[in-house]
Every structure is written in structure tokens, then in C-alpha cells.
N, C-alpha and C positions, 0 to 999 in steps of 0.2 A: 534494512530490516528493522532493528530496534535502535538503541543507543547513542510502501507501501505496496456473439454474435448469432410460390405454390409448392417447390421441390424441397427446399431446405426445411419447410415446416413438416413435411411428411417424414423427413429424416429425424427431426426432433422427436416426434412421437414414437418412432420405431427404433430409436437408437439402443434402448435397453435390450431389445430382442436381437439387434445386430451384434452386440458384444456379449457373448454368453459368459456365465460365471467362471468357467474355465474352458478355454477353447480346446476341443478334442484334437489330438495330434493328427487325426486322419480327416479332419473337416476339409471339405473342398470349397472352392470359390462359389460353386453352384449352391452348396448348402448354406454358406455364410459369406456374404460379399466382403467381409472384413478379414477373412481367414489369412490372407497374405500378410496382414499386419499383426494379427494375433499370434502367429506361429513364428515370428522372428526370433532368431537366436543372437542376442547382443554379443558383439566382439569386444569383451571387456579388456581394457588396457590401462596402464598407469596414466593418470590424468596429466601429470607434468613432472619433470625431473626434480622440480623444486618442492614437490609435494610428497607425502609419504607413499610408499609403494602400495599400501593397503587401500588408498583412495583411488578408486577405479572409475573410468568413464567409458561410455559407449554412445553410439548414435543409432537410432532406429528411425523408421519411416512411419509417417501417419498421413492419411489423406487430407488434402487441402479442404475438400468438400465431402463431408461424410455422407451426403446423399448421392455422391458419385465416386465411390471408393476406387473405381478403375481409372480415375482421372489423375490430375496433378497431385504430387506428393510434397510434403515438407520433411525436412530433417528435424529430429527431436533429440537434443543432447540430454543424456541422463548420467547420473553418477551414483556411486554407492560406497558405503563404508559398512562392511559386513560385521555382524556381531561375532564375537569369538566364542560365545557360549551356546553351542548348538542345542544343548539339552533344554535350555530355558527359552530358546528362540520362539517367538510367537508368529512373526511375520515381518512385514515391511512397514516403515513409517515414512510416508512421503512428506516432503517439506516444501513450504513456499514462503518467501520473505515479504511479499506484498508488492505494491506497485499501483496500478498495472504498469508493467515495464521493468519490474525487478528481476534480475538474474538469480536463479536458485541453484545453479550447478555446483557452487562451492559450499552450499549450506551443510552437508554432512561433515565436512572438515571443520567448518566454523563452529558448529554446535557440539562437536566431539568433546571440547573442553568445558562446555557449559551444562550439558545434560547429565543427570545422575547416572552412575554406573548401572543401577537397576534398570533404567530405561534402555540404555545402550545394550544391555544384556538381552533384552526382549526383542529388539528389532534391528534389522538392517536399515541404516539410514539412507534414504533415497532422495537425491536432489535432481532437479531438472530445470532447464530453461523453458518457460512456456513458449508456445508457438509464436514466432515473430520476434522473440527476444533473445539477446545474447548470441549463443551458438545455434539456436533453433531457427534456421532460415530467417535471419533478422530482417525486420522491415526498416526502411529509411525513406524519409520524404525529402531529403536534401535540404533540410532546414538550416538556415544560418543561425549563429548564436543569438542574434537579435530576435529572430523569429521564434526561438525557443522560450523567450520570456513571455509568459502568459499571465503574470500578475500585473494587471492593468487597472489602475484606478479609474472610475468613471469621472469624466469631465465633459461638459457639453462641447467644448472646443476641440477635444481630441477623439470624440466618439467615432467620427467618420474614419479616422485613421485606424481605430481599433476594429471597426467592421472590415476594413480593407485587409488588415492583418489576418483576421479570422478566416476570411474568404481565401486569402493567399495560401495559408497553411492547408486548408482543406483541398484546394485545387492542386497544390504541389504533391500532396499525398496521393490523390487520385491519379495524377499523371505518372507518378513514380511506381505505384504499386497496383493500380488498376483493380481488377476483380478480387485480388487477394485480400484487400482490406476488409470486405464483409465477412471473411472467415476468421479473422483474428479477434475472437470473442471468448468470453468466459465459458459459454456452453461448449464450444469446441475444445477449449483447454481441458474442461472436465472430461470430455470424450477421450482426449489424449491420455489423461490420467488413467482411464480404464484400459486403454491399450497397454500402458506401462504395466498395470496390474497383471494383465493376461500374459504379457511377454516375460514377466518375472515369475510366472507360474503360481500366482496367488489367487485364492478364491475371494479374499477380501483385502482391503488396505486400511491401515490406520494412517492418521494424518495430523500434522501440526502446521497450522497456517497463521501467519501474522497479518493484521491489517487487511488489505485487499485479499490476502490469502484466506481470510475467514469467509468472504463471500464466495470465493472459488470453492472452498470446502463445502459450504452450504448448498451451492449449485450441484456439486457432485452428489451430495447426500440426497438431494431432491430427485436427480435423474437416475441414480443407481442406489436406492436405499438399502437393498439387500447386500450390497458389497461394501458398505461403510462399516468399519469395525469401531475403532476408538478414535474419535475426532476431537482435537483440542483447537478451539478457535480463539485466538489471542488478539485482543484489541479490535473489537468487531465492528464491521460495517453494518449499517441498517439496510437490509435488502429492499425495504420499501422506499428507500431514498436514492438508490443508484440511478444515474450518476450525478446529475446536476444537483440534486438535493444533498449529496454527500460533500460536494464542494461548498455549498451554502451553509452546511452545518458547522463548518469551520468558523464562520462569522458568528453564528448563534452560540457556539461553545466558548468563544473567546471572551465575550462580554462578561459573563459571570466570573471567569478567571481573572480578567482585568479588575473587576470590582473587588475580588478577594485580595488581589495584589495591593490595591490602594489601601485597603483596611490594614493589611499586614504591615505595610511600609509606614503608614501614619503612626502606628504604635512604636515604631523604631526611628522616629524623627531625629532623635539625638545622635543616631548613627549615620543616617543617610541624608538628612536635611532636605527632604523632598516635599515636606508638608506635614503639619500637625494633625490634619484631619484627612479622611479619604477624599473629600471634595478638593482639598488643597493639593493633594498628590495628583489627582486626576488633572487639575488645572496645570500643574507643573509639566506634566507630560504633553498635554495638548498645546501648551504655550511653545514647547520645543518643536512640535510638529508645525505649528504656524510660522515660527521663526525660520525653519528650514524651507518652508514653502516660499517665503519671501526671498531668502538667500540660503542656498544649500550649506549645510554644516560640514566642514572638513574634519572628519574623525579619524585621525591617524592614517591619513591618505585616502580614506573612503569618503567621497563627496556625496552627502545624503540629502535628498529632498524630503519634504514631509511625507510624501507617498512612500518613499523608500523606507522611512522609519516605521510607518504603519504596517506595511506588508512584511518587512523583515523581522519585526519584533512580535508579530502575532503569536507565535508559539512560545515565545520566551516568557510571557506573563504567567504561564502555568507553573513555572519554577520561580517562586516569589523572591528568593534571595538572589538568584542569578539576575532577575529582572531589575531589582533594586540597584545592584552593583552596576549593571549596564547603563541604566538611566542616569546614574551619578556621573559616569564617564561621558555620556552624551551631553549632560548639562555643562560639564567642564569645557568640552570642546566648543559648545555654543558660546561660551564666555571667553573663548580664546585662550584657555588655560591648557597647560600640557597634561597629557593623560597620566593617571596613576599607574603604578606597576600592577599589571593585571595578571591573573592566574594563567598559566600556560593552558592553551586549549587542549581538549581531549585529543589523543592521537586518532586521526581519522581511520575508519574501518578500511582495511586494504581493499583495493579493487579485486574483483574475481580474477583468478589466473587466466591468462589468455589462451592457454593450451594451443598456442601457435596459430590462432585464428583472429582475424580483425573484425571488430564490431563497429558499425557506422557510428559516428560521433553523436548523431541525433536519435539513436535507436531507442533510448529511454523515453524521449518525448513522442516519437512516432508510435511506439508501442502503446504508450498511455492513451493518446488520442484514438488509436485504432480500436482499443477496447471500450473506452468510455463513450465513444460516439456510436459504435456499431452495436453495443450491448442493448441499448434502449432506444425507444422512439419518443421519449418525453422531452427532447430538446426543442424549444421553440424555433420556428423557421423565420419569424419576423424579427429583424434587428430591433424594431421599436419596443418589442416585449422586453428585451434585455435592457434597453435604456430605462424603461419605467421601473423594472425590478431593481436595477442598480440604484436609482434615485431613492426608491422606497427603502431599500435595505441599508443604504448609507445612513438614513435617518434612524432606523431601528438598531443598527449595529455599527456605530461610528468607526470602530477600529478597522474592520475588514469587510463590511457588508457590500460595498460597491465593487471591491475586487472579486468577491465570490460570485456576484450576480451579473457582472459585466459579460459581454458577448464572448463566446468561445468558438473554436473551429467547428464544433458539432452542429452549429446552426446551418452550416453549408455542406455537411457530410453527405456523401452519396448513400442512400438507404436501400437501393434496389436489392431485394432478395434477402436482406438481413433478417434474422429471427427476432421475435419479440423477447423482452426480458423474461427471465425465469421467475415464476411466482414461487416463493419459498413458503411452504406450509406442510410440515411433516412431523413425524414423531421419532425421527432418528435420534438416538442418544448422542449427545455431544457435551463437552465442557467448554463454557465460555469464560474467558478471563478478561477482566476490565478494571483499569485504574479509574479512580474517581476524577482525576484531573489529567485526562489524555488530550493533547492538543489536536491530534489528527482524527481520531474516532472518539468523540466525547462520550461521556457516560450514557447519554440518551441514545446514542448509536448502538452501544452494546445492548442496551435494554430492548431496542428494536429487534435485534437479532434473536434475543431470548424469546420474544413474543411469538416469532414465527417458527423457531426450532422448538416445537412443543415438547419434545422428549429430552430436552437439554436441561442442564443446571448451570447456574452462573456464580462465579466467584467475583465479588466486588472488593477491591482493595481500597478501603476508606482512607482518604488522604494520599493515596498513591498518585505519583506524578510521572508523566512520561508515556511514551508510546512503545508498547511491547513489554511483556511481563516475564513469561516463562524463561528460565535460565538466567535471570538477573538477581537471584537470591531474594525474591519477593516472598511475602507471606503466602502468596497463592501457589508457590512452587510445590509445597507438600501435597496439596489437593490434586494438582495436575499429575504429579508423579504417581500418586496412589491410583489414580484413574488409569493411567497408561499401563501400569504394571498389573493391576488386578481387574480392570474393566468395570469396576463399581463406581457409579456416579454418587455424589453425596445425596443423602436422603432428602435434603431441602437446600434452598439457596444458602450460599456461604458469604459471610462478610468477614474480613480480617483487617487489622489496622496496619498501615504502613509504618515503618520505622520512623522515628521523629525526624532524623536527618533527611530522609527521603521525602518528607512532606514539603521541604523548602527548596530542595535543589535536586535536579535530575541530570545535570550535565548539559543543559540546554545551551543554545548558542549565546555567547557573550559578545558584547560590543568590543571592537568595532563591528558593526553590522555590515554584512556584505550587501552591496547594492545589487538587486537582481538584474538590472539592465545589462543585457549582453553577456551574462554569465550563466552558461548552461548548468543545470544541476542544482541551482539554489532553491528551486521550488519544491516544497515537500509534496509527496503524494500519499497514498494510503498504504 
């Protein structure tokens, strides 16, 4: 979270008509093909004995293919934490943590301690696992840990292996999931959200989505504009760049962050001794990368190549103090010196409760590829296009450009029957929150969302570092809370200043850097 798809096309255009604003209790299947789904009565129960009794879960059914609602179905896991103030209650606030591939079933419980009482008084907090994820008929491709590593630097001598890896992942997913894959898409998840709305008996939904969740929210608002109430889109994806472009924007956004870090660190050479000028600091870092390429550096048990350092440290440079401390440790390890006493890492966010169900170990990656490959048709099919793009972007964005543009499984993904990407262009009111120095959805990405959500307003946290804002005691919280509780968007765009300490450190990863090779879950998503 914080701290990331000739018959289906007919269904796409008719879906708003298929899901009425509030399904009549007497609607028949002849009157509405989706009535069997819209009229479900969730069997709410306590999610887990380890969780509070008020945190309730249920499972509903949704069609695998919305153009054939009488066909196969999927299970959709939903959860809720009801407001205790019925008099002030406005409705429901659906939540999404990002991904694609992120489980959201536990979000009501997680956010209960972070959201203001005024917001919790207005809404029942509603979590759900998107289709194919977590407890919602999870997809699996049977990927090995090594196959789950997709941060691959471009090298002429290894490119053939990278092509084989990308093809293998796509083929394994097709073999394991078959036709199901083309239905694990953002558009269908938005349709599922509207089924949730109807099942909960609501005419409209409000929404809080982080990262990929901003794109999901924008797609819902595009498809169902009359049912979108108050939407907060936190750390936004640029809809014009989904999905290859959003991976590539990581490289574009990292270079100015790296330059900022070299300038900040050079001014503090007496502390870090990494160089007296930005150019000297840059040289120190890339000399370490070159040394690790010649002979991997053993950093407290983690054996790092230069490519490991480049990929693993990409997001770190947005937090200048964290990055400086980390590179100091890397420099010591390269010289064979013992590490300094480092700060204890942040306690990792607990995994979602299992609720007694097993989720495939590769579900996050399988879900990610399912969405980003099936959502759009802008993935090149020719491996040589990836080669030339990776070579070009390594020159333009030395830290991460070749990783971002190298070949991905989407080059070989089965496209039969999948829908085109949603064009976002509407006047639905929404509030977009964006840090200036966000490593996953850089500022330019949030600005892209603002351009196409023409009825929205944007809060930019100047100097803000990190991915995910609302609930973290940011200066943007006040505006978001006011919008969720009153429904009033700011009259104009808002800028606010991050606290001075937050400008330098966001709790980003500290060295020892984890090598991504063979370690699932080390790759950041949206």
C-alpha cells in the first residue's frame, strides 16, 4: 500500500446499462442479465478470530465474462468496518491499495487507525480483493522464484535469455489459466466494484485508491460517472501511459531524484565523504557500480553486482538522507571494512490475514502480469523493439532505463478477445494527492491524471517524499479529509509544504540492499 482487460467490446459499451443505479428487488434475469449478481445478500461473518469482531467478511459472485453473465463465475472477497454513527453516515468508502496484484481485503482494519474519526463517521469502510487476487479466485502461473524476478538489466550477451524468460512466463500463465487471463483486467474490476455497490444497496460509492488504485478509480469514474461520489486518488498513475509507459516512467523520474541527491550529499561532504561536488558524488556511486560489476560486493551477506545496486537502489534516491547513509555503507563494504551500526529497519507491514485460505505464492506476480498485459495493446510484439528501447534508455536514464525498457512477458501475452484500454476523459469530481518526490508514480504521472480527470483538483506536496500520502500525517491530509466529509473540492489547485524532516527521509529501504535475484516480492509495483 504505502510506507501498488467482438463480444466483450459490446459488453464494454453496454455495461452501464447492465448495472442499474440500484437493482430493483424484483428484477428478473430477463430484465437484467446481471440481476443474479446484483441481488446477492452477503453472508457477513467475523473475518478472523485474531481480528476484531466488527471487522466482517463475505464472499459474493461475479461473472468471469460480463458479456456472458450466465457463464463461469468468480468468487469476490469483500470486507467491511461499519461506521458507528448512523446519523452522520453518508455511505460506503471502497478502498484499494494498489498493485496490480495488491490484496485489499484487510484495508478497512489497517486504515481504521489512520483515518480521521470524521471520515470513519461518514462511511462504512469497504475492502475487497480484486478479481484474481488474494481470496478472489486467485490466479497462479506456477512461477518459480527465479521466474518472478523481472528486473533485468539489458546486456547483449543475456538478451536471448531474457526473451526466453519473458516467453516462458507468458506461456506458463496461458497454460495454467487459459481464457481466464483476458478477464483479469482493470475494466472488469471496475465492473466488480459496481456489483459491490449494488450488493451493498448503495446508489453511489466513494473511493480511496492508492497508486494503481488511482487508475482503477479513474476507470470506474469513466465507466460509471453517475455512481462516483467522492473519489480520492492518492499517488496517481498517468492513464495515458498504462502500462509499459508507467514502468518506463520509473527510469525517467529517478534521474532528477538522483541529481537532487548528488547535490544534497555534496553539500554535506564533511558528514558523508562521498564527494565535494555533485559530479564527484555521482562518480563515487558509479565507481561502486563498476567495481561490483567486476567483482560483486559482499554487503553484510548480500552479494551485489552492479546491476543489483542499480535496480535495488532506484527508489532509495528519493530519500536523500537514507540514500547517503546507504551509499556510505556500500562504500565501506567495497573497501572491505565492517559495516557501521545501522538503524533498525522499519517493521514490515503485516501480511493480510489468511482467513483460513491459501493464496498461491506467485499470485502477486501472476496478478500483476494478468492486468498490465491484458489491459492494453501497446506492448511491442517484436523482441528487437525492446532491445533497441533498452539500449536507448540506458543512455538517457543510466540508473534504471534499461531495466524499465527491457523485454517483459506482455510481448508474448495472448490478446485474443481482450478489451482495449480505457480512455480517461471526464469531468467527474475527484481529489488527486501527489508527493513531489514519489518514486513509483512521479510528479509527472500525477499531473497526467489531473489532465484527463477534468473535474478534479490536485494537491501537490512540495518536497514530499515517498509513495502514498493520505493517513501519513501529511499536509495534504486536511484537504482530503475536508473533501471526504463535506464533498467540496478546493476552488483551485493546492500546494503545501512537506515538513522539513520528511523532505530528507521517508523510511525508504536502507542498505544492505536486497538482491532481487530469486527473491519474490522485492520488485515494487504501483
